[in-house]
ZAMARGU-4260 file (C-alpha; in steps of 0.2 Angstrom, whole numbers, plus 5000, padded with zeros to 4 digits):
<rodrens>
0) 4987/5063/4923 | 5004/5051/4925 | 5020/5059/4928 | 5033/5045/4929 | 5047/5056/4936
5) 5059/5071/4931 | 5075/5077/4939 | 5075/5095/4948 | 5087/5107/4957 | 5081/5116/4971
10) 5088/5131/4980 | 5090/5123/4996 | 5096/5107/4988 | 5115/5107/4987 | 5114/5092/4974
15) 5104/5087/4959 | 5093/5073/4964 | 5083/5061/4953 | 5065/5065/4958 | 5051/5052/4955
20) 5033/5056/4957 | 5025/5042/4959 | 5026/5033/4976 | 5030/5015/4971 | 5045/5003/4968
25) 5056/5019/4971 | 5072/5014/4979 | 5072/5024/4995 | 5075/5017/5013 | 5070/5031/5024
30) 5062/5028/5042 | 5049/5036/5054 | 5063/5044/5066 | 5072/5052/5051 | 5056/5060/5049
35) 5053/5067/5067 | 5058/5087/5068 | 5053/5102/5061 | 5051/5103/5041 | 5051/5118/5030
40) 5036/5119/5017 | 5040/5129/5002 | 5023/5130/4993 | 5021/5138/4977 | 5002/5147/4970
45) 4988/5139/4977 | 4978/5142/4961 | 4980/5123/4954 | 4969/5110/4952 | 4973/5090/4954
50) 4980/5090/4935 | 4993/5102/4941 | 5008/5098/4933 | 5022/5100/4946 | 5041/5104/4941
55) 5054/5115/4947 | 5049/5131/4939 | 5037/5136/4952 | 5040/5150/4964 | 5035/5151/4982
60) 5022/5158/4987 | 5019/5152/5003 | 5030/5145/5018 | 5026/5136/5035 | 5037/5127/5046
65) 5029/5111/5055 | 5034/5103/5068 | 5031/5082/5066 | 5030/5075/5083 | 5028/5057/5090
70) 5018/5047/5086 | 5009/5056/5071 | 5006/5076/5081 | 5010/5088/5068 | 5010/5107/5074
75) 5013/5122/5064 | 5019/5139/5068 | 5005/5147/5071 | 5001/5132/5084 | 4987/5122/5074
80) 4987/5104/5076 | 4985/5092/5063 | 4993/5074/5059 | 5006/5065/5050 | 5011/5047/5043
85) 5025/5041/5034 | 5021/5032/5020 | 5029/5016/5019 | 5049/5020/5016 | 5046/5033/5003
90) 5037/5048/5006 | 5024/5056/5020 | 5008/5065/5020 | 5005/5080/5032 | 4988/5087/5036
95) 4986/5103/5047 | 4979/5120/5046 | 4966/5114/5034 | 4980/5109/5020 | 4988/5091/5016
100) 5006/5089/5008 | 5011/5076/5002 | 5029/5071/4995 | 5041/5056/4992 | 5058/5058/4999
105) 5073/5064/4988 | 5086/5052/4980 | 5101/5050/4970 | 5106/5035/4963 | 5124/5029/4954
110) 5134/5012/4953 | 5119/5002/4958 | 5118/5011/4976 | 5105/5025/4982 | 5108/5039/4992
115) 5090/5043/5001 | 5091/5061/5006 | 5076/5059/5020 | 5078/5075/5024 | 5071/5085/5011
120) 5058/5079/4999 | 5056/5080/4980 | 5042/5092/4972 | 5025/5083/4977 | 5007/5090/4979
125) 4998/5101/4989 | 4978/5107/4992 | 4964/5110/5004 | 4955/5096/5014 | 4942/5098/5001
130) 4955/5095/4988 | 4953/5112/4981 | 4966/5125/4979 | 4982/5113/4973 | 4999/5118/4974
135) 5017/5112/4970 | 5028/5110/4985 | 5043/5104/4995 | 5049/5100/5012 | 5067/5103/5019
140) 5068/5097/5037 | 5080/5111/5046 | 5092/5097/5054 | 5100/5089/5039 | 5107/5071/5043
145) 5119/5062/5033 | 5110/5051/5018 | 5106/5033/5019 | 5117/5022/5006 | 5107/5006/5000
150) 5106/4995/4985 | 5096/4999/4973 | 5080/4990/4973 | 5082/4983/4956 | 5099/4977/4961
155) 5094/4968/4977 | 5092/4951/4968 | 5102/4952/4950 | 5101/4934/4946 | 5080/4936/4941
160) 5082/4945/4927 | 5086/4932/4913 | 5077/4919/4924 | 5061/4912/4921 | 5050/4903/4935
165) 5050/4882/4936 | 5035/4875/4945 | 5045/4865/4961 | 5037/4851/4966 | 5051/4848/4979
170) 5045/4865/4987 | 5028/4857/4990 | 5034/4841/4996 | 5045/4850/5009 | 5032/4861/5015
175) 5019/4846/5016 | 5032/4836/5026 | 5037/4851/5039 | 5023/4850/5048 | 5016/4866/5047
180) 5000/4874/5051 | 4996/4874/5031 | 4995/4864/5015 | 5005/4867/4999 | 5001/4863/4980
185) 5010/4863/4964 | 5001/4877/4953 | 5009/4873/4935 | 5000/4889/4925 | 5016/4901/4926
190) 5028/4888/4921 | 5042/4898/4910 | 5036/4914/4913 | 5049/4926/4914 | 5053/4926/4933
195) 5051/4946/4932 | 5035/4944/4926 | 5031/4932/4941 | 5040/4944/4953 | 5025/4957/4948
200) 5010/4946/4950 | 5018/4941/4968 | 5017/4960/4972 | 5031/4970/4961 | 5050/4971/4964
205) 5059/4962/4978 | 5061/4973/4994 | 5072/4972/5008 | 5062/4987/5021 | 5057/4980/5037
210) 5040/4983/5042 | 5036/4990/5058 | 5031/4982/5072 | 5013/4984/5077 | 5007/4999/5090
215) 5005/4994/5108 | 4987/4991/5114 | 4977/5004/5122 | 4965/5000/5137 | 4950/5007/5127
220) 4955/4998/5111 | 4957/4982/5123 | 4940/4986/5130 | 4933/4988/5111 | 4941/4972/5106
225) 4934/4962/5121 | 4918/4966/5114 | 4917/4958/5098 | 4911/4942/5092 | 4924/4927/5093
230) 4924/4925/5075 | 4917/4936/5059 | 4916/4936/5041 | 4909/4949/5030 | 4905/4936/5017
235) 4891/4931/5028 | 4883/4942/5040 | 4866/4936/5045 | 4867/4926/5027 | 4872/4942/5020
240) 4888/4944/5009 | 4896/4961/5008 | 4911/4955/4999 | 4915/4958/4980 | 4920/4944/4969
245) 4938/4936/4969 | 4947/4942/4953 | 4964/4940/4945 | 4976/4953/4942 | 4986/4942/4930
250) 5005/4943/4928 | 5006/4964/4933 | 5008/4970/4950 | 4993/4978/4952 | 4989/4967/4968
255) 4986/4987/4978 | 4975/4994/4964 | 4963/4977/4967 | 4965/4978/4984 | 4962/4995/4986
260) 4944/4993/4975 | 4940/4977/4983 | 4938/4989/5002 | 4929/5002/4993 | 4917/4989/4985
265) 4913/4981/5001 | 4912/4996/5012 | 4900/5004/4997 | 4889/4986/5000 | 4889/4989/5018
270) 4885/5008/5019 | 4869/5002/5007 | 4864/4988/5013 | 4870/4978/4997 | 4859/4991/4985
275) 4874/4998/4978 | 4888/4984/4972 | 4901/4992/4959 | 4914/4987/4952 | 4929/4997/4952
280) 4943/4998/4937 | 4961/4994/4943 | 4966/4995/4924 | 4962/5017/4929 | 4972/5016/4943
285) 4987/5006/4933 | 4986/5017/4918 | 4980/5035/4926 | 4987/5038/4944 | 5002/5048/4948
290) 5003/5040/4964 | 5009/5023/4957 | 5021/5015/4946 | 5008/5004/4935 | 5012/4987/4935
295) 5029/4990/4945 | 5017/4991/4961 | 5009/5004/4974 | 5005/5008/4991 | 4986/5005/4995
300) 4985/5020/5005 | 4988/5031/4991 | 4976/5021/4980 | 4962/5015/4992 | 4965/5033/5002
305) 4972/5046/4993 | 4968/5043/4974 | 4953/5040/4977 | 4948/5056/4989 | 4958/5066/4974
310) 4951/5059/4960 | 4941/5045/4962 | 4936/5025/4958 | 4928/5023/4940 | 4919/5009/4936
315) 4926/4993/4927 | 4916/4996/4912 | 4924/5014/4909 | 4942/5005/4908 | 4943/4987/4909
320) 4956/4976/4916 | 4971/4972/4902 | 4985/4968/4917 | 4998/4977/4907 | 5006/4997/4907
325) 4994/5007/4895 | 4992/5025/4892 | 4976/5032/4901 | 4960/5030/4892 | 4948/5032/4906
330) 4933/5043/4898 | 4935/5060/4906 | 4916/5061/4909 | 4917/5044/4917 | 4906/5044/4933
335) 4918/5043/4948 | 4916/5039/4966 | 4926/5045/4981 | 4932/5044/4998 | 4930/5053/5014
340) 4942/5049/5024 | 4956/5039/5025 | 4971/5033/5036 | 4979/5019/5043 | 4973/5009/5057
345) 4977/5017/5072 | 4980/5033/5064 | 4998/5031/5057 | 5008/5019/5048 | 5015/5006/5061
350) 4999/5013/5073 | 4989/4996/5071 | 4989/4980/5080 | 4979/4967/5079 | 4964/4972/5091
355) 4964/4988/5082 | 4960/4980/5065 | 4947/4968/5075 | 4937/4984/5079 | 4939/4993/5062
360) 4937/4979/5052 | 4921/4973/5062 | 4911/4993/5063 | 4917/4999/5046 | 4921/4983/5034
365) 4935/4976/5027 | 4952/4981/5029 | 4967/4983/5013 | 4984/4977/5018 | 5002/4974/5013
370) 5011/4961/5020 | 5029/4951/5014 | 5025/4937/5002 | 5039/4923/5003 | 5044/4910/4992
375) 5033/4899/5001 | 5016/4907/4999 | 5012/4906/4980 | 5011/4888/4984 | 4997/4890/4997
380) 4981/4877/4996 | 4975/4878/5013 | 4976/4879/5032 | 4981/4894/5042 | 4998/4903/5033
385) 5015/4905/5041 | 5032/4908/5034 | 5039/4891/5034 | 5056/4899/5028 | 5060/4886/5016
390) 5064/4893/5000 | 5066/4884/4981 | 5081/4875/4975 | 5078/4880/4957 | 5070/4897/4958
395) 5079/4912/4965 | 5075/4917/4982 | 5063/4934/4983 | 5052/4941/4996 | 5040/4956/4988
400) 5028/4966/4996 | 5009/4961/4991 | 4993/4968/4995 | 4978/4960/4999 | 4961/4962/5009
405) 4955/4955/5025 | 4937/4950/5026 | 4936/4944/5042 | 4944/4934/5058 | 4943/4916/5067
410) 4950/4903/5078 | 4952/4884/5074 | 4944/4875/5087 | 4957/4859/5089 | 4971/4872/5090
415) 4966/4887/5096 | 4976/4895/5082 | 4971/4913/5076 | 4970/4918/5059 | 4963/4932/5047
420) 4952/4929/5034 | 4961/4936/5017 | 4954/4939/4999 | 4967/4938/4987 | 4968/4944/4968
425) 4974/4928/4961 | 4958/4920/4954 | 4948/4909/4962 | 4957/4893/4959 | 4970/4897/4970
430) 4970/4895/4988 | 4953/4894/4997 | 4942/4898/4980 | 4953/4915/4980 | 4956/4916/5000
435) 4969/4912/5012 | 4970/4911/5030 | 4986/4918/5040 | 4991/4918/5057 | 4985/4931/5068
440) 4990/4940/5082 | 5008/4940/5079 | 5011/4951/5066 | 5013/4937/5053 | 5022/4945/5039
445) 5019/4960/5042 | 5002/4957/5041 | 4996/4968/5057 | 5008/4984/5055 | 5001/4995/5039
450) 4981/4992/5038 | 4973/5005/5030 | 4955/5012/5033 | 4946/5022/5018 | 4927/5029/5021
455) 4918/5028/5002 | 4904/5040/4999 | 4890/5028/4992
</rodrens>
């Protein structure tokens, strides 16, 4: 099932582009405004299954024109109305006229720089909304645009390549002396670890992509949010805990897999009144999915949502966690658990906000979120986290995308400071028994900009 990359030359493309089928940690910088407009979707025969191998050899059997309108409306040439969303800065998914189309954008790299061709896609996959009749396809925007030139992500912080991580007592002392809303602690278990491995644990390779601002709050959502309790925690709902235990991703950038698995685990517990309590296999995601890049990172929307719907999640026993990139060894007959529906909270990437997240959290269950993890975050011990802008004087500067699971919210009685309750995947000796609190209502570190809502089938 893994397809890590290939090159392609499409008739509509005037140059040969490096194509990467995994939508994770690829060096793209495409923005929402780049995608809005009319796209031509060139699709091959619809006779495949979910193991279809897509390359440049397919013959176009179907052709569609889809107008991608703001904020998330897709209209095809027949007038059928559907939806669409950009996925981070690296691809998009369109759902219209009974079919789903997903691909990353095209790009090429040279001399440490990336040219993002945001008006065309790599070869991707399409299928009907029942995940049948798979086909290969590529998309091309009818209006061309100038490529976006940026530093390749692997070269944003070249100084970390040969560095090792050193526990920084000075940084911890400066955080605690700053009088912020949280306390720091010195964690020494990764002393001497190659810094590249430490960054993987934090979330992946460094990224400078600006996260979207939360969407405006509609009157209806505001009304629903006002009806919610002042505090809520899925670990204690009338004495019942619907959240699976904290786990440890170790030195693999698999936070996206752990957070996605944790959401589906909790939501199945909720839907069965704790009768069913599966623990899913992050290793299956790391090793088997073509929607991510293993220990180099991934996007929760594509795992909690698309992978779980198209391929299903398997339980831990069928592919135990190793914390490294491996070949896919999940037995073909392993039982799988599927997702019926998925979307970004608010309907599209950037469509969420504090209120929509609170409503979805209480009504549907814990939410997968992604946010920027800054240099001070690893030292969190307790309190309500806010980025201090303090950095280490002995380790390279870095900021990475990290994924975790929001399980509740509350407000500090003394200060009135609002916070989210978040389950991390760094083991229960980190933070508050594996959890942390982060400021709510201000999009702290982008925490309220890209929450994922996935609905598993128990």
